[in-house]
C-alpha positions in Angstrom: 20.6 10.9 48.1 19.7 7.2 47.0 16.0 8.5 46.9 17.2 11.7 44.8 18.9 8.8 42.3 16.2 6.5 42.2 14.1 9.4 41.3 16.0 10.2 38.1 16.0 6.1 37.4 12.5 6.2 37.4 12.1 9.6 35.1 14.7 8.3 32.8 13.0 4.9 32.1 9.8 6.9 32.0 11.4 8.8 29.1 12.7 6.0 27.5 9.2 3.9 27.5 7.5 7.3 25.8 10.0 7.4 23.4 10.2 3.8 22.6 6.3 3.9 21.9 6.8 6.2 19.5 9.7 4.8 18.0 7.2 1.8 16.6 5.8 3.6 13.6 7.3 3.5 10.2 6.7 5.2 6.9 8.1 4.3 3.7 8.9 7.6 1.6 11.3 9.1 -0.8 14.5 10.5 -0.3 13.3 14.1 -0.2 10.0 16.0 1.1 8.2 15.9 -2.0 9.8 13.0 -3.7 8.3 10.1 -5.1 10.8 7.1 -5.2 9.5 4.8 -2.4 12.6 3.4 -1.3 13.4 5.0 1.6 12.4 3.8 5.5 11.7 6.2 8.0 11.0 6.1 12.1 8.8 8.4 12.5 7.3 10.4 15.7 3.0 9.4 15.3 1.8 11.9 16.6 4.1 15.0 14.3 4.7 13.2 11.5 8.1 14.1 12.3 11.5 12.2 11.2 13.5 10.0 13.9 15.9 8.4 12.4 16.5 6.9 9.0 16.4 2.7 8.5 17.1 2.1 5.4 17.8 5.1 3.1 17.5 3.1 -0.3 20.7 3.0 -1.9 23.3 1.9 0.9 24.7 -1.9 1.2 23.1 -3.9 3.1 23.1 -7.7 4.1 20.2 -9.9 1.9 19.7 -13.0 2.7 17.1 -16.0 2.5 14.3 -15.6 4.7 13.9 -19.5 4.7 18.1 -20.3 5.2 19.9 -17.1 6.6 22.3 -17.6 3.7 22.8 -14.4 1.1 20.3 -14.7 -1.8 21.5 -16.0 -5.0 21.2 -12.4 -7.5 19.6 -13.5 -10.6 21.3 -11.1 -12.6 24.4 -13.3 -13.9 22.5 -15.9 -14.2 20.6 -14.3 -16.7 23.5 -12.7 -18.2 25.0 -15.9 -18.8 21.9 -17.4 -20.3 21.9 -14.6 -22.5 25.7 -14.9 -23.8 24.2 -18.8 -24.1 22.0 -17.8 -26.8 23.3 -15.1 -28.3 26.4 -17.9 -29.5 24.2 -20.2 -30.2 22.3 -18.2 -32.8 26.0 -17.0 -34.1 25.2 -13.2 -33.3 28.2 -12.0 -31.7 28.2 -8.1 -32.2 25.8 -7.8 -29.1 28.5 -4.4 -28.1 28.1 -2.8 -31.5 24.1 -3.4 -31.6 24.4 -1.6 -27.8 27.2 1.0 -28.6 25.2 3.7 -30.6 22.9 4.0 -27.3 23.2 7.2 -25.3 25.9 6.8 -22.1 22.9 6.9 -19.8 21.0 4.2 -21.2 20.4 1.1 -18.8 21.6 -0.8 -21.8 24.8 0.5 -21.8 25.3 -0.7 -18.1 24.5 -3.9 -19.4 26.7 -4.1 -22.5 29.7 -3.3 -19.7 28.2 -7.2 -17.7 28.3 -8.9 -20.9 32.1 -7.4 -21.8 32.8 -8.8 -18.1 31.7 -12.2 -19.2 33.6 -12.2 -22.3 31.2 -11.8 -24.6 33.8 -11.0 -27.6 33.2 -8.7 -30.4 34.4 -9.2 -33.9 35.3 -6.8 -37.0 32.0 -4.7 -37.9 31.1 -2.8 -41.3 28.3 -0.8 -41.5 26.4 -0.3 -45.0 24.6 3.1 -45.0 21.3 1.1 -46.1 19.0 3.7 -43.9 18.6 7.5 -42.8 21.1 8.3 -40.6 18.4 10.5 -39.2 15.8 7.9 -38.6 17.3 6.2 -35.3 14.0 3.6 -35.6 14.8 2.4 -39.3 17.0 -0.9 -40.1 20.3 -1.0 -40.6 23.2 -3.5 -41.9 26.2 -4.2 -40.9 28.8 -6.4 -42.1 30.0 -8.6 -39.7 33.4 -11.5 -40.1 32.6 -14.3 -38.1 35.3 -17.2 -38.2 36.6 -15.9 -41.0 33.1 -15.5 -43.2 31.6 -12.3 -43.3 27.7 -12.0 -43.0 25.5 -9.5 -43.0 23.2 -9.0 -39.9 20.3 -6.5 -39.9 20.4 -4.2 -36.9 16.8 -2.6 -35.7 15.9 -0.3 -33.2 12.4 -0.7 -31.0 11.1 1.3 -28.7 8.0 0.5 -26.3 5.8 2.5 -29.3 7.1 0.1 -32.2 4.9 -3.2 -33.1 8.2 -5.6 -32.4 5.9 -8.2 -34.5 5.8 -6.5 -37.3 9.1 -7.8 -39.9 7.7 -6.1 -43.6 10.5 -4.5 -43.7 13.1 -6.8 -42.9 15.1 -9.1 -44.4 13.9 -12.7 -43.6 17.2 -14.1 -44.5 19.7 -12.9 -42.2 20.0 -12.7 -38.5 18.7 -9.8 -36.5 19.5 -7.9 -33.7 17.1 -5.6 -31.7 18.4 -2.7 -29.9 15.8 -2.1 -27.2 15.1 1.7 -25.7 12.8 0.7 -23.2 11.8 -2.6 -21.5 9.2 -4.7 -22.7 6.7 -7.2 -21.5 8.3 -10.2 -21.4 7.7 -12.8 -24.2 7.9 -16.8 -23.2 11.6 -18.0 -24.0 12.1 -20.0 -27.6 14.0 -22.9 -28.5 17.3 -22.3 -30.2 15.7 -21.7 -33.7 16.5 -19.6 -36.7 14.8 -16.9 -38.4 14.2 -13.5 -37.8 10.8 -13.7 -35.0 12.5 -16.2 -33.4 15.9 -13.9 -32.9 14.2 -10.9 -31.9 12.1 -13.3 -29.7 15.0 -14.2 -27.6 16.9 -11.2 -27.8 14.3 -9.0 -26.3 13.3 -11.3 -23.8 16.6 -11.7 -22.7 17.4 -8.1 -23.2 14.0 -7.5 -20.7 15.1 -10.6 -18.6 18.8 -9.1 -17.4 17.1 -5.1 -17.2 14.3 -6.7 -15.1 16.5 -9.2 -13.1 19.2 -6.3 -12.4 16.3 -4.6 -10.4 15.0 -7.4 -8.5 18.1 -7.8 -6.6 18.0 -4.6 -5.0 15.9 -4.1 -1.6 13.1 -1.3 -2.9 14.4 -1.7 -7.3 10.7 -1.2 -7.4 9.6 1.0 -4.9 6.9 -0.4 -2.4 3.4 1.0 -0.8 2.9 -2.0 1.3 4.9 -2.3 4.5 3.2 -3.4 8.3 5.5 -4.0 11.2 5.8 -7.2 13.0 5.7 -6.1 16.7 6.6 -9.2 18.2 10.0 -10.2 15.8 11.1 -6.5 15.6 10.5 -6.9 11.6 8.9 -4.5 9.1 7.6 -6.7 6.4 6.9 -5.2 2.8 6.7 -5.8 -1.0 8.1 -4.0 -3.9 5.1 -3.5 -6.4 6.3 -4.6 -9.2 7.9 -7.9 -8.0 6.1 -10.6 -6.1 8.0 -11.1 -3.6 7.8 -10.9 0.2 10.7 -9.1 2.1 11.7 -8.7 5.8 13.8 -5.8 7.6 15.1 -7.0 10.7 14.7 -4.2 12.9 17.0 -5.2 15.7 19.9 -5.3 13.6 22.4 -3.1 14.5 22.6 -2.7 10.9 19.9 -2.9 8.4 19.6 -6.8 7.1 17.0 -7.6 4.7 15.3 -10.9 3.9 13.6 -12.6 1.2 11.4 -15.3 0.5 13.3 -16.2 -1.9 11.6 -18.2 -5.1 8.1 -18.1 -3.3 5.8 -16.6 -5.3 3.7 -13.4 -3.2 0.8 -12.4 -5.6 0.9 -12.0 -9.5 2.1 -9.2 -10.5 4.2 -9.5 -13.6 6.1 -5.9 -13.7 5.9 -2.7 -12.4 3.2 -1.8 -15.3 1.1 -4.7 -13.8 -1.1 -1.8 -11.9 -3.8 -4.2 -11.1 -1.9 -6.8 -9.0 0.2 -4.4 -7.4 0.0 -5.3 -3.7 0.0 -1.6 -1.8 -1.8 -2.3 1.3 -0.6 -4.3 4.1 -1.0 -5.0 7.7 -0.9 -7.0 10.9 -4.4 -9.0 11.9 -5.8 -9.7 15.4 -4.2 -12.9 14.8 -0.6 -12.2 14.7 -0.9 -13.4 11.1 0.1 -10.3 8.4 -2.4 -9.9 5.3 -1.7 -8.3 1.9 -4.1 -6.9 -0.8 -3.7 -6.0 -4.3 -5.3 -2.6 -6.2 -7.7 -5.1 -7.6 -9.0 -6.9 -4.2 -8.2 -10.2 -6.0 -5.8 -11.4 -4.2 -5.9 -11.2 -0.2 -2.6 -12.5 0.7 -2.1 -13.9 4.5 1.5 -15.2 5.7 2.8 -16.2 9.0 5.6 -15.4 11.2 6.2 -18.1 12.7 9.4 -20.6 12.1 8.2 -22.2 9.6 6.2 -19.1 7.7 3.6 -20.1 5.5 2.2 -17.3 2.6 -1.7 -18.5 1.1 -3.3 -16.7 -1.2 -6.6 -16.5 -0.1 -8.6 -15.6 -3.0 -10.4 -12.3 -4.1 -12.7 -9.6 -2.0 -16.2 -9.6 -2.8 -18.4 -6.8 -2.2 -21.4 -6.2 -0.1 -24.5 -6.2 -1.5 -25.0 -2.8 0.5 -22.0 -1.5 -1.1 -24.1 0.2 -4.1 -21.7 2.0 -6.6 -18.8 2.0 -4.0 -17.0 -1.0 -4.9 -13.5 -1.8 -3.4 -12.7 -3.9 -6.3 -12.7 -0.9 -9.2 -10.0 1.4 -10.1 -10.8 4.1 -7.9 -10.4 2.4 -5.5 -6.8 1.4 -6.2 -3.8 2.2 -3.5 -4.3 2.9 0.2 -3.3 0.8 3.3 -5.0 -1.7 5.5 -5.5 -1.8 9.1 -6.8 -3.8 11.4 -9.4 -4.4 15.0 -9.4 -6.2 17.4 -12.2 -8.5 16.3 -10.5 -10.5 13.3 -11.3 -7.2 10.8 -9.1 -5.8 8.5 -10.4 -2.0 7.1 -8.7 -0.2 3.9 -8.5 3.3 3.6 -8.2 4.1 -0.3 -6.4 6.5 -1.6 -9.7 8.0 -2.7 -10.4 8.4 0.9 -13.0 5.7 1.0 -13.6 3.1 3.6 -14.2 -0.7 3.8 -14.1 -2.8 6.3 -13.0 -6.2 5.4 -14.6 -10.0 7.6 -11.8 -12.1 6.9 -13.6 -15.1 7.6 -16.1 -14.2 4.7 -13.9 -11.8 2.5 -17.2 -9.3 2.2 -16.3 -5.9 2.2 -18.3 -3.6 3.6 -18.2 0.4 2.6 -18.3 2.6 5.6 -18.2 5.8 3.8 -15.8 8.6 3.0 -13.2 10.4 5.1 -14.1 14.0 5.7 -12.1 17.5 6.1 -9.2 16.4 4.4 -7.9 18.8 2.0 -8.6 19.1 -1.7 -6.0 16.7 -3.6 -4.3 14.8 -0.5 -4.5 11.5 -1.3 -4.7 8.8 1.8 -1.9 6.1 1.2 -1.1 5.2 4.4 -2.6 4.5 7.6 -1.8 3.7 11.3 -4.2 3.5 14.5 -3.2 6.3 17.1 -5.1 4.3 19.7 -8.9 3.1 20.5 -10.6 4.1 17.6 -8.6 6.8 16.0 -6.8 6.6 12.5 -3.5 8.5 11.7 -3.1 9.0 8.0 -0.8 10.2 5.4 -0.7 11.4 1.8 1.7 10.4 -0.8 1.6 13.6 -2.3 1.6 15.9 0.1 3.4 17.3 2.5 1.3 19.2 4.5 1.2 17.0 7.3 -0.4 14.0 8.6 -4.6 14.3 9.7 -6.3 12.0 12.3 -9.9 10.8 11.9 -12.3 8.6 14.1 -13.3 5.5 12.4 -16.7 5.8 13.2 -17.3 9.1 12.5 -14.4 9.6 9.3 -14.1 13.0 10.0 -10.5 14.3 9.8 -8.7 16.7 11.2 -4.6 18.1 11.3 -1.9 16.9 13.5 0.2 19.5 14.8 4.0 19.3 13.2 6.7 21.6 13.8 6.3 22.0 9.6 6.1 20.0 6.0 6.6 16.1 6.8 7.7 13.3 4.5 4.9 12.6 2.2 4.4 8.8 2.6 3.8 5.9 0.6 2.5 3.5 3.3 2.5 3.6 7.4 2.6 0.9 9.9 2.7 0.9 13.5 1.4 -2.5 14.2 -1.5 -1.1 16.5 -5.3 -2.6 16.5 -8.5 -0.8 16.6 -10.1 -1.1 19.7 -13.4 0.4 21.5 -11.4 -0.1 24.7 -10.2 3.2 26.5 -6.5 3.1 26.4 -4.3 4.7 29.3 -4.5 8.1 27.3 -7.9 8.3 26.8 -10.1 10.8 29.5 -12.7 9.1 30.8 -15.7 11.7 30.4 -17.1 11.7 34.0 -21.2 11.8 33.0 -19.9 8.4 31.4 -18.7 7.5 35.0 -21.4 8.7 37.3 -24.3 7.7 35.0 -25.9 4.1 35.8 -26.9 2.2 32.8 -30.9 3.1 32.8 -32.6 6.1 30.7 -32.5 9.4 32.3 -34.1 12.7 33.0 -32.9 14.3 30.1 -33.5 17.6 32.1 -30.4 16.9 33.9 -28.1 17.8 30.8 -29.9 21.1 29.9 -30.7 20.2 26.7 -33.9 20.7 24.6 -35.9 17.3 24.6 -39.4 16.9 22.8 -40.0 12.9 23.8 -43.4 12.4 23.0 -42.2 13.2 19.5 -38.9 11.0 19.2 -38.6 7.5 21.2 -35.8 5.2 20.8 -35.6 1.5 21.2 -34.6 -0.7 22.2 -32.3 1.0 24.9 -30.0 -0.3 26.7 -28.1 -1.4 23.2 -25.0 -3.5 22.4 -22.5 -1.6 20.3 -23.1 -2.4 16.7 -26.6 -3.3 17.6 -29.5 -1.4 16.2 -32.1 1.5 17.5 -34.8 2.0 15.8 -36.6 5.8 16.0 -39.7 6.4 16.4 -41.1 9.7 14.8 -44.8 10.8 16.0 -46.6 13.4 14.8 -43.4 15.8 12.9 -43.9 17.4 9.7 -42.7 15.9 6.6 -39.4 16.6 5.6 -36.1 16.0 5.9 -33.9 15.2 8.9 -31.1 14.3 10.3 -30.3 11.8 13.1 -26.6 12.5 14.8 -25.4 9.8 17.2 -22.8 11.7 19.6 -21.0 11.3 22.5 -21.6 12.7 25.6 -19.2 15.9 25.0 -21.5 16.8 22.2 -18.6 15.1 19.5 -20.3 13.4 16.3 -19.7 10.0 15.7 -21.9 9.2 12.9 -25.1 10.5 11.1 -27.9 9.8 8.2 -30.3 11.7 6.9 -34.2 10.5 6.6 -37.6 12.0 4.9 -40.8 11.7 7.0 -43.5 10.9 5.4 -46.0 10.0 7.5 -47.7 10.9 10.9 -45.9 8.1 12.3 -42.4 6.6 11.2 -39.9 4.7 12.8 -36.3 4.8 11.3 -34.1 1.6 12.0 -29.9 3.1 12.8 -27.3 0.9 13.1 -24.1 2.0 15.5 -21.4 1.5 14.8 -19.5 -1.6 15.9 -16.0 0.3 17.7 -17.8 1.3 20.8 -16.8 1.7 24.4 -19.2 1.0 26.4 -21.2 4.0 28.4 -23.6 6.8 27.1 -24.3 8.5 24.0 -26.7 10.6 22.9 -29.3 10.6 19.7 -30.2 14.4 18.2 -32.9 15.2 15.7 -32.2 18.0 13.6 -34.8 19.3 11.5 -34.5 21.4 7.5 -34.4 24.7 9.3 -31.3 23.4 11.3 -33.4 23.7 15.1 -32.9 20.8 16.8 -35.8 19.0 17.4 -35.1 16.3 20.1 -31.9 14.7 22.0 -32.5 11.3 24.1 -29.8 9.3 25.3 -28.8 5.6 25.1 -26.7 3.6 27.2 -24.4 1.3 25.1 -23.2 -1.8 26.9 
């Protein structure tokens, strides 16, 4: 009986352990499959992409605390409303209610109007003159206002994002002006309390923008997010909104969601949701235990620590390796995507265009490694996490077809099994590092176990070989090292060199052209390789295998 109970407990423990391993994978998604409002956080099964549970649903009430003090954050919305009220009163422009009343009920400025009323921004009696065509929503119009017993004329102009806000030709410069904004504008520097049309427009315009923007800033995923990283040590999911330069994290240990902001601390330089080049859409934890985030334009690699006194440091721009040619980590075509890290201190960027760059954090140099193949047409690569070893799992922001995985050395993708569609995701995270070391789930190849590290007789593998024409040195070689392939007395033309596992799986390949009787071609091996035996196959233009040689990686 005791033995039975013990066995049952062991099975339960194993099951719990397996579930815990799956539970450490997270995705930022929309509220539904196919949605693009990246404000939901889901715990997912990395093997299938299926949801395990919702961590944060994007609109639930949650406790928001300062990451330094643990105290509730100071909401900026209220502060800006009070500033707006003060500026309006200082300019004797008390008609904000009337200026906003003509907007549709769904407009965000109507919501702002209600908040102003709650702050007792009082109105006055109004008389509107029909000085403008009522059919022209953007035309100026005059209203008569009663301020302290004295009637004044106020011109109300309606501004949208397609109108030059500096244009004043059709506005009487001797009267006060109220600006109706129908869309958020770029922020304008504050102006002191001075009179005149431009000054009033600037102040009101800026305050309208600040109120709308900071009203959004206070929400955890207000401008949506495409960058997160899982901190296994502290059980936190770090992230940053795309339009706000602030680092935030979700405490995953809390029974109910608790979200922490690094309040009033710059995390990047993004100025708003439209500042795409400075948005942070890539984030990962490195082998040093620190978090790293990268802007779309690669101008800012930001490091953040998780120790008691966390530090946020802007390490500056990433530069391209000279060998990258036309493939640049800084081009607009390289925006989006995600980052992962290896156990040697390097970061890997997989951008939305399927391109892979290796980033050496010590030099901040990015080397183009290639483009992922085998993905469906239109499948952008937006989220990435390591499955184990050199296997990488990727998700798309625009496809619910499923997750794919590829080997970091071969860059050849294959679809992962699932029970149907999955949530399209703007980012993935699980905290696992790329490594050449075998994991517990990796099956050792019998050929690798039995072979000794020496050049062996290829006839034992029953493969076509012509060692007189193709030779390889040095052998053995270190992972990441360079081998030289010597071609002798071979017909001129194009040949494909494939570097493979003993099982025949291609890890990497390149094409070379022979133009002489003897020619040596240098071939760099991938850095993330487990020790053991590998094959180098040479294929001619007619797809005929010319030679297969075995090498040993130490």
